[in-house]
KEKE-3310 file (N, C-alpha, C; in steps of 0.2 Angstrom, whole numbers, plus 5000, padded with zeros to 4 digits):
npx = (5004:5010:5019:5011:5004:5014:5017:5005:5002:5013:5010:4999:5005:5015:5006:4997:5004:5015:5022:5018:5029:5029:5018:5013:5015:5006:4998:4998:4992:4978:4963:4960:4948:4943:4943:4935:4923:4921:4919:4907:4898:4898:4893:4880:4875:4875:4865:4854:4852:4849:4836:4829:4831:4824:4823:4837:4839:4830:4835:4847:4843:4836:4847:4855:4847:4847:4859:4861:4852:4844:4846:4834:4829:4831:4823:4811:4811:4810:4797:4788)
npy = (4994:5006:5008:5010:5022:5031:5030:5034:5047:5054:5055:5064:5075:5079:5082:5093:5101:5107:5121:5126:5125:5135:5147:5145:5132:5122:5126:5123:5111:5100:5094:5086:5086:5074:5066:5075:5073:5060:5059:5067:5059:5047:5053:5056:5043:5038:5045:5043:5029:5029:5034:5026:5012:5000:4992:4988:4981:4971:4964:4960:4951:4941:4937:4932:4922:4913:4907:4895:4881:4871:4853:4841:4830:4837:4848:4842:4836:4847:4851:4843)
npz = (5000:5004:4994:4983:4986:4986:4972:4966:4972:4968:4954:4955:4961:4951:4941:4946:4955:4951:4943:4926:4912:4902:4896:4883:4881:4879:4868:4855:4854:4849:4842:4827:4813:4811:4823:4831:4824:4827:4840:4842:4834:4842:4854:4849:4846:4859:4865:4857:4859:4872:4872:4862:4864:4863:4851:4848:4860:4859:4848:4853:4863:4856:4848:4858:4863:4853:4853:4861:4863:4874:4875:4868:4878:4890:4889:4888:4901:4909:4906:4913)
capx = (5000:5014:5022:5006:5003:5020:5017:4999:5003:5018:5007:4995:5010:5017:5000:4994:5007:5021:5021:5019:5036:5028:5011:5012:5017:5000:4994:4997:4989:4971:4960:4958:4941:4940:4942:4929:4917:4920:4916:4900:4894:4897:4888:4873:4873:4873:4858:4849:4851:4845:4829:4827:4834:4820:4825:4843:4839:4826:4840:4852:4839:4835:4853:4857:4843:4849:4866:4861:4846:4845:4844:4827:4827:4831:4817:4805:4811:4807:4790:4784)
capy = (5000:5012:5009:5013:5029:5035:5031:5038:5054:5057:5058:5070:5081:5081:5085:5099:5105:5110:5126:5125:5128:5141:5148:5143:5125:5117:5130:5120:5104:5101:5088:5087:5086:5067:5065:5078:5070:5053:5060:5069:5053:5043:5056:5056:5036:5036:5048:5039:5022:5030:5035:5021:5006:4994:4988:4985:4976:4965:4960:4956:4946:4936:4934:4928:4916:4908:4904:4889:4878:4864:4846:4839:4827:4842:4852:4837:4835:4854:4852:4839)
capz = (5000:5004:4987:4978:4988:4983:4965:4964:4974:4963:4948:4956:4962:4944:4937:4948:4960:4948:4938:4919:4910:4899:4895:4877:4880:4876:4864:4848:4854:4848:4839:4820:4811:4811:4830:4833:4822:4830:4847:4841:4832:4848:4858:4846:4847:4866:4867:4853:4862:4878:4870:4857:4865:4862:4845:4849:4865:4856:4843:4857:4867:4851:4846:4864:4863:4847:4854:4864:4865:4878:4871:4869:4884:4895:4888:4890:4908:4912:4905:4918)
cpx = (5004:5017:5017:5004:5008:5019:5011:5000:5008:5015:5003:5000:5013:5012:4998:4998:5014:5019:5022:5026:5035:5020:5009:5014:5012:4996:4993:4994:4981:4969:4959:4951:4939:4939:4936:4923:4915:4917:4909:4896:4893:4892:4881:4871:4871:4866:4853:4847:4848:4838:4826:4830:4830:4822:4831:4843:4835:4831:4845:4849:4838:4841:4856:4853:4844:4856:4866:4854:4847:4843:4837:4825:4827:4825:4811:4805:4808:4800:4785:4781)
cpy = (5006:5014:5012:5020:5033:5036:5035:5046:5057:5059:5064:5076:5084:5085:5092:5103:5108:5115:5124:5128:5134:5141:5145:5135:5121:5121:5127:5113:5105:5095:5091:5086:5079:5065:5068:5075:5063:5054:5063:5063:5048:5046:5055:5048:5035:5039:5045:5032:5023:5031:5029:5015:4999:4989:4984:4980:4970:4961:4957:4951:4940:4933:4930:4921:4911:4905:4897:4887:4872:4858:4844:4835:4832:4846:4848:4836:4842:4854:4848:4842)
cpz = (5000:4997:4983:4980:4985:4976:4963:4966:4970:4957:4949:4957:4955:4940:4939:4952:4957:4943:4931:4917:4906:4897:4888:4876:4877:4871:4857:4848:4853:4844:4831:4819:4813:4819:4833:4831:4825:4837:4847:4839:4838:4853:4856:4847:4854:4867:4863:4856:4869:4877:4866:4858:4864:4857:4846:4855:4863:4852:4848:4861:4862:4849:4852:4864:4858:4848:4857:4865:4869:4874:4873:4875:4890:4895:4890:4898:4912:4911:4910:4924)
residu = (SER:ALA:VAL:SER:TYR:PHE:TYR:TYR:LEU:ARG:VAL:ILE:ILE:VAL:MET:TYR:MET:ARG:PRO:ALA:ARG:SER:GLU:ASP:GLU:HIS:ARG:GLY:LEU:GLY:PHE:GLY:LEU:ALA:PRO:LYS:LEU:ALA:VAL:ILE:ALA:ALA:GLY:VAL:ALA:VAL:VAL:ALA:LEU:PHE:PHE:PHE:ALA:ASP:ARG:PRO:LEU:GLU:TRP:ALA:HIS:ARG:SER:ALA:GLY:SER:LEU:TRP:THR:PRO:PRO:ALA:PRO:ALA:VAL:ALA:ALA:LEU:GLY:ARG)
# end
């Protein structure tokens, strides 16, 4: 535990408690058009699935049900 405290606290210290080397150090960093569109598409998909999850859940249930069917004697034994 002590080793993990040292390791993780060191990360926090480096991230938040040291001054930046310069104001312009991170100015040139940014995302291109493709990553921005991917994030927007993923967000739209999450919102759409939140409101319209019935059909994908039905497909998943039908797909999972088709993976394995118990053998006939087991089905007959369950019906008794």
